[in-house]
N, C-alpha and C positions, 0 to 999 in steps of 0.2 A: 504493499499499500503506500509506504514512504517512499519506495522506488518509482512507482507512477507519479506520485506528486512531483518528484524531484524531475521527471521527463517533462511534465506538463510545464513548469517554471521555466525551465531550459528553453522550451518552445517559445513560450512569450517573451522571453528576453532574446531570442533571435529575430521575433517578427520585427519588420522595419517601422519605425514610427512616421505619422505624417508631418510633414514640417509644415511651417506658417504659410509658405507658398502654395504648397498642394492644398491646403485648407481653404485660402483664400479663391483658389482656381475651381475647387469643389463647390463652394457657396456661389461663386459667379454663374457657374454651369446651372446651378440649381435656380438662381434667380431670373435667368435667361428664359429657361424651360416655364416657369412660373409666368413670367410674362406674355410669352408666346400664347400660353393656356388663357391667361384673362382677356388677351387680343381676341383670340378666337371665340371665346365666350360671349365677349361684347359684340362681335361680328353676327354670332348665331341669334343672340337677343334681338339685334338690329332687324336682322331677317325676318323673324318670327313677328315683330312689330310690321314690318312691311307687308308680308303675306296676311296678317290680321287684318289690315288696313284694306289692301285689294279686296279681301273676302267681303269685309262689310259693305266696300262700295259696289261690288258685283252683287250682292243681296239686295241693296237698295234699287239697283238698276234693275234687276229683275221684277221686283215688286211694283216698280214703276212701269215697266213693259207691260206687265199684266193688267194694270189699271188703264193703261192706255189702249190695249187690245179691246178690252170690255167698254171703254167710252166710245171707240171707234165703230164697234157693232151698233151700239145705240144710236149714235150720231147718223150712222148710213140709213138706219131704218126710219128714224125722224124726218132725214133729208128728202128720202124719196116720197114720203107721206105729203111734204110741203111743195115739192116740185111740182107734182102732177096737178093741184089747184092753182098753183101760179100759171101753169100753161094755159089753162082754163081762162085765168083772168087776163092774160096777155092776148089771148086771142079776140075776146069781148072788148078789150081795150082798142084794138086795133078796127075792129067793126064800128065802135063808137066814133073813132077818128074818122072815118070814113062817112057816116051818118052827119057828122056835125061839121064837115069841112067848111061849111058856110056860116057857121057860128063861132067865130074866134074866142069869144070869151068862155064858152062851154067846152072848146076844143083844148084851151090852155088847161083846165082842170084835168081833162083826160090825160094830155101829157105827162101831167105831174103824178097821176097814176101809174103811167107807164115807166116813168123813171123809178118811181118807188118799186115796182115790180122787177125791174133790171136789178136793182140793188140788193133786193131780197135773193134773186137767182143767183148773183155774184157770191153772196154769203152762203147760199148751199152748195154752190159749185166748189168753195173751198172746204166746207164741211165734207164733201163725197171725196175730194183730192185727199183729205187728211185721214179718211177712214178706210178708202179702197187698198186692196192688198198692191204691193209695189212688186213688180217682178223686173229685177233688172236684165237688160238686153245690152250686154258690153259689146263696144266696138271702140277701135282706135279713131280719135277724134282729135281735130284739131283745137288746142287750147285759145288760139287766137279767135276762131271762128266763132267757138261758144261763147266768148267773152263780147264780139261783136253785135251777136245774134242778141245777146242778154241786153246789151246797151241799147239796140234798136226798141225793144220792147219797153225799155225804160225812159225813152226818149222825152217825154213830158216831165217827168220828174227832176231829169237831169238839166234840163235847160236852165241855164245861167251858171252851171257849175264848171270848175276847170278838172275834167276827168283825164287821168294819165293811166296808160296802161303799160304793163312790162311782163314778157315771158322770159325767163331766164332760159339760158343754152340748156339745151337737153330736156326740156320741159313742154316743147311745142306739141307732141304726140301723147295724149293720156287715154288710159283705158277704162272708160266707162259709159254709162248710159246716156247718150248725148241730151235726150229729151228731158229726163230726169235732173241732170246737172243744170241745164239750161234754166228749169224752174226754181231749183235752189238758188241759183245764181241771181236770178230775177228778184227773190225775196229780200235777199241780202243787201243787194245793192239799193232797191227801193229805200229799205231802212237806213242804210248808211247815208243815202241822198238827205232823205227826211231831216235825219239828225243834225247833217251839216248845214241845212238851210235853216233849222231853227235856232240854230246858236251862231247864225251870222258867219259861218264858215263858207269857204270857196272851193276848196280841193278835197278830191275824192280819187283814190288811188286804188287800182285792181292789178295785181300781181300774180304770177304763176311761177313757183319755185320747187326746188327739190323739198321734200318732206324730211323732218328731223331723223325717221327710221328709213322708210323705203316710200315710194310712191310720191305724189305731188301735193303741193298746197295751193289752194287758190284762194287768195286772201282779198277782202274788201276792207281799206283803211279810210275812215272818214275824218272829217275835221271838226267834230262836234263836241261835246262837253264830256264824252265818256259815257259809263253806264254804272250805275251803283251795284255794288257787289251783291246787295240782296235781290234786285232785279236780275242779275246775270243768273242766279240760282234758281230763278223761277221762269226766265224768259222762253223757255222751250216748252213749257208748260200748256196744254192745249186751252186756247180762249183767254190766255193772260196777256193784256195789253195795258200800256200806260196812255194810249191816246182815246181821245173822244169817240173816234171812228175807226173803224176795223173790227175783224172777227178775232183777231189775236191767234190766228191760226197758221199765219205765214211762216214762222220759225219752226212750230211744230211739224210742218210739213217738210221743212228742210231737215229737221232730225231725223225722220222716218227715211228720207231720201238717202241721207249718210248711212243710216244704219242698214239699209239695203246693200249699200255698196261695202259693208263691212268697214267703213270708214268712220269719222269722227268730225265733230265740230268744237272749234276751238274759240273762245271769246276773250280778249284780253284789253285792258287799257294801256293807252301809250302815254308815257310821262316825261318830261324833260329833267335835266339834271337839278332842277329846284323844286321838282314833284308837281309842277304844274301840268294838268290832264292835257294833251293834245288830240285826244280823240279816241276811238276804239276801233278795233281790228277783229273781223269776223273772218275765220278761216276755214275752209273745206278741205278736210285732210281724206284724200283718196288714195287706197293703195295700189301697189303696181297690178296685183293680180285681182280682179272681179270676175266672180263666178255669175254665171247665168242662173239665177234662184230668186225665190221670194224669200224675204227676210224671215229668220227663225226666231220665234217667240221666246222671250227670255235670255236674249242676247243683244241687247242694246250696247253700242259703243260710243255712245254720246260723252264727250270729256268737254266741261265747262270750267273754265278756269281764270281767275281775274290776276293779273300782274302786270309786270312791266316788259316791253318790248320796244326795241328801237324802232324808228319809222322807216318803212322800206325805202331802199333808194331807188331812184326812177331817172333813167336818162333820155328815155323815148316815150312818145304815147300819142293820144288822140287828144284834142281839147274842145271841150264845148264853151265858148265864150260868152261875154255878156254880164258877168257878174260883177255886184260891187266889191270894194275893197274888203278886205277882211275885217270883222269886228272882234273884239275880244270875245272868247266863250264864255257863254252864260252857265245855268245850270247843267245838271247831267241829261243824257239823252233819253229819249223815250223810245219804244218798241212798240211794235204793232202786232 
């Protein structure tokens, strides 16, 4: 027993001891591994937060899509029931106009009825456009032609504004449903032009450039007073409007068109270095590949975000002249 104890003591005496330098190196390695583990843990926590945020947004978008689908079905049924008697009223109005051709005073009253019927029919048309199934028929389309056609359809509201267009290199050909994008572009051009005029602005810029990821971005930048953040959060809701006239369906239709393209809509306020609002920019983000399909319920792609963005650079374009000098912007913009 004493012999075994002696052997163990001898082995311990022969074991090399750690120097101060070895111990310092060991502690340094330990601290390095600990720091890496803490960094990895922080990254994983950040990723979990990001995924939870995306999941929450996706669930909210899913619920919104379901509500819109139900509302669309109801609106379609009501609109059809209204449009049928409107057709009869229009027919009888024309008959009255013929019968009262020699009675100007009475004929003017009939004309008012006819204009009221036309206005109601336009509202019904907007409701049906919003509620109908949107099946995308993609084709390679000229971006310049789409912009030109949309501007021609908005010639009245653009009168007196300086409209500039720019198509960046490599963005002339876009894959989309030209008729749908034409309709969406008309809606945002009209809103941008009205906001510009309401706030004494003069310039409206329409540009096409590469998207942040893939695809193209068609942007309409006005020189109005910008849009309040609470309005940005609601402006794509059906029947929401800040104007006295209008159905409030224009931007909802834009939302559905971009959803059908698997694209998105971005809304941003532009500010200068001093924080002064220079206007708002509404962008249509269209992916490179658009399938010929109807939108899938529960997969809305709308992205609404308020933030800072520099004003697009414009070197060439088309101008509509005749506007007064720019007046300082007033309150925030309105949406139809």
